[in-house]
Structure formats: C-alpha cells, structure tokens
KOLBATOR-838102 format. One record per residue (C-alpha): z negated, x negated, y. Coordinates in nm, 4 decimals, padded with zeros to 6 digits. Example, Ala and Ser with C-alpha at 12.3 -4.5 7.8 and 13.67 -1.06 7.14 Angstrom:
BEGIN
@Z: -00.7800 | X: -01.2300 | Y: -00.4500
@Z: -00.7140 | X: -01.3670 | Y: -00.1060
! end
This chain:
BEGIN
@Z: -17.4612 | X: -08.9813 | Y: 03.8699
@Z: -17.7368 | X: -09.3154 | Y: 03.8262
@Z: -17.6484 | X: -09.4848 | Y: 04.0861
@Z: -17.6468 | X: -09.2002 | Y: 04.3389
@Z: -17.9735 | X: -09.0627 | Y: 04.2050
@Z: -18.0737 | X: -09.4837 | Y: 04.2736
@Z: -18.0042 | X: -09.4301 | Y: 04.6353
@Z: -18.2116 | X: -09.1122 | Y: 04.6523
@Z: -18.4692 | X: -09.3050 | Y: 04.5756
@Z: -18.4079 | X: -09.5983 | Y: 04.8347
@Z: -18.3579 | X: -09.3571 | Y: 05.0800
@Z: -18.7066 | X: -09.1697 | Y: 04.9894
@Z: -18.8642 | X: -09.4986 | Y: 05.0083
@Z: -18.7326 | X: -09.5858 | Y: 05.3743
@Z: -18.8589 | X: -09.2497 | Y: 05.5296
@Z: -19.2365 | X: -09.3425 | Y: 05.2954
@Z: -19.2031 | X: -09.7186 | Y: 05.4473
@Z: -19.1786 | X: -09.6006 | Y: 05.7945
@Z: -19.4011 | X: -09.3447 | Y: 05.7837
@Z: -19.5934 | X: -09.5512 | Y: 05.7407
@Z: -19.5892 | X: -09.8713 | Y: 05.9081
@Z: -19.5777 | X: -09.6300 | Y: 06.2680
@Z: -19.8463 | X: -09.4838 | Y: 06.1574
@Z: -20.0345 | X: -09.8261 | Y: 06.1299
@Z: -19.8844 | X: -09.8739 | Y: 06.4864
@Z: -20.0441 | X: -09.5838 | Y: 06.5695
@Z: -20.3759 | X: -09.6419 | Y: 06.4709
@Z: -20.3829 | X: -09.9799 | Y: 06.6308
@Z: -20.2193 | X: -09.8652 | Y: 07.0213
@Z: -20.4647 | X: -09.8953 | Y: 07.2946
@Z: -20.2533 | X: -09.5840 | Y: 07.4780
@Z: -20.2529 | X: -09.6138 | Y: 07.8418
@Z: -20.4933 | X: -09.4063 | Y: 08.0722
@Z: -20.3188 | X: -09.0840 | Y: 08.1527
@Z: -20.0484 | X: -09.0807 | Y: 07.8480
@Z: -20.0723 | X: -08.9654 | Y: 07.5124
@Z: -19.9123 | X: -09.0825 | Y: 07.2414
@Z: -19.7899 | X: -08.8889 | Y: 06.9496
@Z: -19.5515 | X: -08.9485 | Y: 06.5588
@Z: -19.2887 | X: -08.6793 | Y: 06.6030
@Z: -18.9212 | X: -08.7143 | Y: 06.3497
@Z: -18.9503 | X: -09.0681 | Y: 06.2676
@Z: -19.0435 | X: -09.2074 | Y: 06.5544
@Z: -19.4374 | X: -09.2993 | Y: 06.8320
@Z: -19.3170 | X: -09.0374 | Y: 07.1390
@Z: -19.5204 | X: -09.1215 | Y: 07.4378
@Z: -19.5430 | X: -08.8923 | Y: 07.7253
@Z: -19.7488 | X: -08.8666 | Y: 08.0245
@Z: -20.0040 | X: -08.5702 | Y: 08.0265
@Z: -19.9406 | X: -08.3408 | Y: 08.2897
@Z: -19.9493 | X: -08.2674 | Y: 08.7091
@Z: -20.1673 | X: -08.0090 | Y: 08.8640
@Z: -19.9399 | X: -07.7493 | Y: 08.8010
@Z: -19.9548 | X: -07.7903 | Y: 08.3701
@Z: -20.3114 | X: -07.8529 | Y: 08.4460
@Z: -20.3846 | X: -07.5671 | Y: 08.5662
@Z: -20.2125 | X: -07.3579 | Y: 08.3242
@Z: -20.3607 | X: -07.4976 | Y: 08.0287
@Z: -20.7217 | X: -07.4741 | Y: 08.1816
@Z: -20.6509 | X: -07.0835 | Y: 08.2741
@Z: -20.5570 | X: -07.0916 | Y: 07.8894
@Z: -20.8602 | X: -07.2981 | Y: 07.7711
@Z: -21.0384 | X: -07.0624 | Y: 07.9061
@Z: -20.9829 | X: -06.7583 | Y: 07.8640
@Z: -20.9293 | X: -06.8143 | Y: 07.5096
@Z: -21.2565 | X: -06.8999 | Y: 07.4679
@Z: -21.3997 | X: -06.5613 | Y: 07.6137
@Z: -21.1520 | X: -06.3986 | Y: 07.3990
@Z: -21.2794 | X: -06.5817 | Y: 07.0794
@Z: -21.6467 | X: -06.5759 | Y: 07.1507
@Z: -21.8773 | X: -06.5167 | Y: 06.8555
@Z: -21.5336 | X: -06.5346 | Y: 06.5874
@Z: -21.6262 | X: -06.8791 | Y: 06.4647
@Z: -21.3404 | X: -07.0168 | Y: 06.6444
@Z: -21.2627 | X: -07.1904 | Y: 06.9437
@Z: -20.9762 | X: -07.3811 | Y: 07.1206
@Z: -20.9448 | X: -07.7377 | Y: 07.2191
@Z: -20.7220 | X: -07.9733 | Y: 07.3542
@Z: -20.5493 | X: -08.3195 | Y: 07.3956
@Z: -20.7417 | X: -08.3694 | Y: 07.0236
@Z: -20.5077 | X: -08.5679 | Y: 06.7510
@Z: -20.3693 | X: -08.2631 | Y: 06.4637
@Z: -20.2381 | X: -08.4427 | Y: 06.1686
@Z: -20.0240 | X: -08.3816 | Y: 05.9608
@Z: -20.0062 | X: -08.6552 | Y: 05.6747
@Z: -19.8825 | X: -08.9042 | Y: 05.8235
@Z: -19.7382 | X: -08.7252 | Y: 06.2074
@Z: -19.9901 | X: -08.7199 | Y: 06.4816
@Z: -19.9397 | X: -08.4538 | Y: 06.7563
@Z: -20.1642 | X: -08.3775 | Y: 07.0388
@Z: -20.1259 | X: -08.0177 | Y: 07.1705
@Z: -20.1574 | X: -07.9074 | Y: 07.5326
@Z: -20.4373 | X: -07.6632 | Y: 07.3379
@Z: -20.5053 | X: -07.5312 | Y: 06.9809
@Z: -20.7153 | X: -07.3532 | Y: 06.7908
@Z: -20.9410 | X: -07.4147 | Y: 06.5481
@Z: -21.2928 | X: -07.3985 | Y: 06.3807
@Z: -21.6012 | X: -07.4278 | Y: 06.5882
@Z: -21.7513 | X: -07.7103 | Y: 06.3640
@Z: -21.4628 | X: -07.8902 | Y: 06.3551
@Z: -21.5497 | X: -08.0960 | Y: 06.0286
@Z: -21.4266 | X: -07.8966 | Y: 05.8075
@Z: -21.1205 | X: -08.0138 | Y: 05.9001
@Z: -21.1681 | X: -08.3250 | Y: 05.9614
@Z: -20.8932 | X: -08.5785 | Y: 05.9468
@Z: -21.0706 | X: -08.8364 | Y: 05.6527
@Z: -21.0593 | X: -09.1519 | Y: 05.8772
@Z: -21.1691 | X: -08.9368 | Y: 06.1637
@Z: -20.8380 | X: -08.9312 | Y: 06.3796
@Z: -20.8368 | X: -08.5840 | Y: 06.4421
@Z: -20.8361 | X: -08.2828 | Y: 06.2507
@Z: -20.6414 | X: -08.1207 | Y: 06.0492
@Z: -20.3136 | X: -07.9402 | Y: 06.0788
@Z: -20.3612 | X: -07.7452 | Y: 05.7479
@Z: -20.7020 | X: -07.5931 | Y: 05.9946
@Z: -20.5485 | X: -07.4920 | Y: 06.3372
@Z: -20.4716 | X: -07.1739 | Y: 06.3469
@Z: -20.2827 | X: -07.1585 | Y: 06.7213
@Z: -20.0987 | X: -07.4287 | Y: 06.9181
@Z: -19.9663 | X: -07.3885 | Y: 07.2685
@Z: -19.7466 | X: -07.6358 | Y: 07.4635
@Z: -19.6757 | X: -07.5886 | Y: 07.8383
@Z: -19.3486 | X: -07.7781 | Y: 07.8844
@Z: -19.3160 | X: -08.0198 | Y: 08.1577
@Z: -19.0357 | X: -08.0918 | Y: 08.3564
@Z: -18.7681 | X: -08.3171 | Y: 08.3104
@Z: -18.4673 | X: -08.2518 | Y: 08.0180
@Z: -18.6955 | X: -08.4661 | Y: 07.7660
@Z: -18.9902 | X: -08.3016 | Y: 07.8046
@Z: -18.8260 | X: -07.9705 | Y: 07.7431
@Z: -18.6489 | X: -08.1177 | Y: 07.4162
@Z: -18.9804 | X: -08.2353 | Y: 07.2576
@Z: -19.1410 | X: -07.8897 | Y: 07.2896
@Z: -18.8541 | X: -07.6676 | Y: 07.2628
@Z: -18.6498 | X: -07.8081 | Y: 06.9612
@Z: -18.8827 | X: -08.1306 | Y: 06.7997
@Z: -19.2725 | X: -07.9820 | Y: 06.8371
@Z: -19.0735 | X: -07.6242 | Y: 06.7013
@Z: -18.9985 | X: -07.8158 | Y: 06.3743
@Z: -19.2924 | X: -08.0297 | Y: 06.3767
@Z: -19.5106 | X: -07.7146 | Y: 06.3806
@Z: -19.3092 | X: -07.5275 | Y: 06.2339
@Z: -19.2853 | X: -07.8491 | Y: 05.8864
@Z: -19.6699 | X: -07.8608 | Y: 05.9002
@Z: -19.7234 | X: -07.4817 | Y: 05.8894
@Z: -19.9161 | X: -07.4185 | Y: 06.1360
@Z: -19.9691 | X: -07.0351 | Y: 06.1971
@Z: -19.8784 | X: -06.8925 | Y: 06.5384
@Z: -19.6798 | X: -07.1784 | Y: 06.8510
@Z: -19.7097 | X: -07.1002 | Y: 07.2353
@Z: -19.4703 | X: -07.1982 | Y: 07.4196
@Z: -19.5479 | X: -07.1381 | Y: 07.8423
@Z: -19.2011 | X: -07.2458 | Y: 07.9968
@Z: -19.1933 | X: -07.2844 | Y: 08.3898
@Z: -18.8516 | X: -07.3528 | Y: 08.3414
@Z: -18.6937 | X: -07.1127 | Y: 08.1441
@Z: -18.5251 | X: -06.8184 | Y: 08.4391
@Z: -18.7634 | X: -06.7861 | Y: 08.6085
@Z: -19.0455 | X: -06.8513 | Y: 08.3530
@Z: -19.1307 | X: -06.7182 | Y: 07.9984
@Z: -19.4597 | X: -06.6910 | Y: 07.6947
@Z: -19.2629 | X: -06.6752 | Y: 07.3592
@Z: -19.5056 | X: -06.6732 | Y: 07.0766
@Z: -19.3689 | X: -06.8064 | Y: 06.7200
@Z: -19.4652 | X: -06.6894 | Y: 06.4002
@Z: -19.4131 | X: -06.7255 | Y: 05.9987
@Z: -19.3563 | X: -07.0721 | Y: 05.9594
@Z: -19.0959 | X: -07.2419 | Y: 05.7487
@Z: -19.2513 | X: -07.5814 | Y: 05.6394
@Z: -18.9221 | X: -07.6850 | Y: 05.4488
@Z: -18.6631 | X: -07.5801 | Y: 05.6571
@Z: -18.9184 | X: -07.6571 | Y: 05.9581
@Z: -18.8306 | X: -07.3098 | Y: 06.1626
@Z: -19.0099 | X: -07.0691 | Y: 06.2226
@Z: -18.9651 | X: -06.7132 | Y: 06.1126
@Z: -19.0260 | X: -06.4857 | Y: 06.4433
@Z: -18.9550 | X: -06.5952 | Y: 06.8082
@Z: -19.0602 | X: -06.3513 | Y: 07.0581
@Z: -18.9941 | X: -06.4202 | Y: 07.4694
@Z: -19.1870 | X: -06.2411 | Y: 07.7573
@Z: -19.0505 | X: -06.3135 | Y: 08.1180
@Z: -19.4100 | X: -06.4533 | Y: 08.3183
@Z: -19.5096 | X: -06.0932 | Y: 08.4999
@Z: -19.5059 | X: -05.9557 | Y: 08.1866
@Z: -19.8192 | X: -05.9610 | Y: 07.8572
@Z: -19.7185 | X: -06.1677 | Y: 07.5937
@Z: -19.9422 | X: -06.0994 | Y: 07.2791
@Z: -20.0581 | X: -06.2780 | Y: 06.9893
@Z: -20.0842 | X: -06.0280 | Y: 06.6824
@Z: -20.2361 | X: -06.2468 | Y: 06.4708
@Z: -20.4517 | X: -06.4718 | Y: 06.3579
@Z: -20.8476 | X: -06.5066 | Y: 06.5014
@Z: -20.6477 | X: -06.4487 | Y: 06.7897
@Z: -20.5064 | X: -06.1899 | Y: 06.7425
@Z: -20.4698 | X: -05.9573 | Y: 07.0693
@Z: -20.5152 | X: -06.1578 | Y: 07.2506
@Z: -20.3076 | X: -06.1518 | Y: 07.5755
@Z: -20.1248 | X: -06.4171 | Y: 07.8223
@Z: -20.0065 | X: -06.2752 | Y: 08.1601
@Z: -20.0216 | X: -06.3831 | Y: 08.5256
@Z: -20.3501 | X: -06.4179 | Y: 08.5169
@Z: -20.2625 | X: -06.7406 | Y: 08.3069
@Z: -19.8842 | X: -06.8193 | Y: 08.4131
@Z: -19.9264 | X: -06.7233 | Y: 08.7400
@Z: -19.5976 | X: -06.4294 | Y: 08.8743
@Z: -19.2408 | X: -06.5303 | Y: 08.7859
@Z: -19.0929 | X: -06.8918 | Y: 08.9579
! end
C-alpha cells in the first residue's frame, strides 16, 4: 500500500509541476495579434479570434447584456483572462462586477473565476473549435464553479443556445442543461443576468 501511495503522490507532484510550467510559459508568451492563448486541461491552446459572424453575435450579446445589467453593479466584459488556480480561460463574453478590482488576480493578469457570474462562448466552425467549447471548456468552467455557461452554436442543427447551470466542481460538469433552438428565446434564470433573453435579436433567425 505504501508503494501505491508513493506512486499517487509522485503523479500528483507531476501534475502540479506541469501546471506550474504551463503557467510560467503562458506568462512569458508573446501571443500573435489575432490569437488568444488559454490553459485548458494540461495544455496551452492557441486559437484565432473569430470572423465577422462571431464578432457580430458577440457584439449583440455584449450590448444587450450591458443594457440589461445597467445599475445592477455588474456588467459584461470580453476577451479578458478568467483565472482559476493555474488555468486561464478567455470567454467571448462574461459577466462580472463593475468594479473589477474586487476580483482582480493578485498579479494583475486578469480576474478570478470565483467572481465571474456568467460566461458565454460563440462556437466557431470546425470540429476542434466545437470540441473546445462544448467539451473542454464545459469541464473547465464547471470545475471553476462559474454559475452560468451559455453556448451559442450556429452549427447545432439550425442553431441553438444552451444554458448550463449548477456547476459541479469535482465532476467538471453542469447539473442542468437547457437547449433552445434559434428562433425561440433562451432565458437566464439566475444570477445578476436573471431574466436576460437570448433570442433572434442576438443570434439571428435559424440558419
């Protein structure tokens, strides 16, 4: 049993060392313009910023959230580092306190995931992009305990909005998933953005 324990300890130390190494590399990276770099599930992932459709949806989402959250003490932000431990995620749009100093990372590298109320991703074309948003980021956001994860997906049938809630940090999954097809209204039912509607004004009509 002692041998098994020693192996488990060594494996844990290796994971910690890898996380620290990735963190150091990420901090020193010179990311090319038009790309973003995230630390997701034991790897640094670089991905290009989205095209015109991606930008249009995210801009509409941002503006609508800004109006909905006016005076609430919360507001939308985009393309910022959301940090959980030694992991770094860059949502397309997220909701956080207006005063970001409340949740600022100690080294000024972004904001702490613990203070983020909602994250949203607009899925880009390609199987790898879909896997990143639907699988790896799903697990990462749930593990970070972010209460609401919204996925806007042009490539799910005629398009859909999925609202995930009830994060289970240990399992890396959300307890509740509600999928709404384009053309109908998806509604956020909790948190600062409670009552916010994602419908055709943001997504457009079914594709």
